[in-house]
C-alpha positions, 0 to 999 in steps of 0.5 A: 667550831672555830676556823682554826679548828676547820683548818686542823680538821681538813689538815688530818683528812687531807693526811689520812686520806694521802696515807691510805694511798701511800699504804695499800699493799702489795705481793711481790712475786712471779707470775705465771702465765699462759699464752692463748692466741693473742693474749696471756691469760693468768695461771690456774696451776702452778708451775710443777702441775702444769704440762704443757703441749709442744708448741705451747707458749708459756710466761712468767713475770716478776713483778709487785702486785696485789692479786691476779687481776691487776698482775703485770703480763710478761713483755715482749715476743711471745710466738712459738716460731719465733722463740724456737725457730733455732729447736727442730722438733725431734722424737721423744721430746717436746719443745715449750716458748718460756718468756722470762720478764724479770721486772722493773728497777721498781719491782726489785728487791732492795739492793738487787737489779733486774736482768734483761728479759729474754726468751727461751725454748726448752726441749724437754720429755713429754711428759714433762711440766713446765718446772721441768721446762723452766729448769732446762733453760733458766737454772738455778731455781728456787721454791719456798717450803710450800712450793712457791716459785720464788727465783728464777735463773737466781733472780731475786737472790732472797725473798719470796711472796713477800708484801709491800707498800704499792709505793715500794714497787710498781710495775713501769712497762717502759723500763727493763727490755727496750724493745718491748710494750707493754701488752694494751689490756694490762692493768697498771697496779698503781691507782688511776682513778685519782684521789679517794672517794673517802677524802672527797667525802672529807672535803665535802664535810670539812666545807660543811663544817666550815659553813655551819661554823660561818652562819654561827658567827654571824648569828652571834654577831647579829645577836649583839647588835 
């Protein structure tokens, strides 16, 4: 193999490795969370099925993520006493604290700007679902034909769980609510492991081929001497 062929092969492997990382797929959607003590837990049911109790805290976060394992958590204050401080208890109703995190500009659909993150205390009937509580404080809501929550308080205006390349949107938790910080156990949607194993293997292969080519060249020269 000539030096030119080796260089061409190396360039091809580098290009394929870079393209594979750039095209990692994610989904742009509203994730739903339950507050358990000091941490967020990804909800196992949709907001139309969950019936929270008085004093519960629940959150929503709009972001691009591949799955529930790397979904971005709601940021900011998540304390019931703080969120519902101005909403006293009343007989015949319950209070649900909601954290609404509209995400960052990098996660926003093209042409849209995410509103500032906010909290709300919903006073609803004892049998109300989380969807009912959300509708009481964050209208208009938008759902698709499969009852997937697509928009909260009119954001985003269109789209619903669409697939996007991961480089089109990735949470930047230093933006949005300037007083908010990311939860310490929150997983990033970006690849923090550096270049892929396949890329390193490709480079090693090229190095081996280059060594073989050099050995063959020396062998030919010795044969002519």
